[in-house]
N, C-alpha and C positions, 0 to 999 in steps of 0.2 A: 032687388036685393037678393043676396045669396050668401051662403056660408063660405068663409075664407079660412084656409088652413095656413098657419105659419109653420113651414116645414122644419125650421130650426128648433121650434118648441115641441113639435110632435114626437111622441115616444113610440108610435106605432103600436099602441096597446089594443086598438080595435074597438074600444068602447063606443066610439061614434058610429062605426059601421053597424054595430048591433042596435044602436038607438035610433037610427034613421028610419022613419016609417015609409019613406019613399025609395029606399035603396039607392040613394043618390051619392053615397060615399063608398069608396073602395080603397084598398091599400095598394100603393104603387111606389116603388123605389124607397121603401122603408118609411113612408109617411102617408097620411090620408090625403086622398084627392076627391074633390067634390065635382060632380057633374052639374054645372051651372044650370043647364036646361031642365034637369029633373028636380033640383033643390026647390023645396016649397017654403023656405024661410021660416020654418017652425021653431028653430032654436034648440031642438032636442039634443043635437050633437054638442052644442055649447054647454048645456047643463051637465053633461056626463064627462066632458074632457078633463082629466085630472091635471093636465099641464097648462090649461087655459090657452091652448094653441088655436082655438077656433073662435072666430067672431062672425057676426052676421051684419053685413052693411051693403 
């Protein structure tokens, strides 16, 4: 399982980058990108995303 970002919903606010305890999220091309190998499936990014652009599956 890993976090998945819907690029169309992402507002590039950076809240998920700040919330990720494993530094698995970065901003690229005006939206968040998740490093699947680093992601720990904790859901911290899902909880802070104001546009509900991130899911864990």
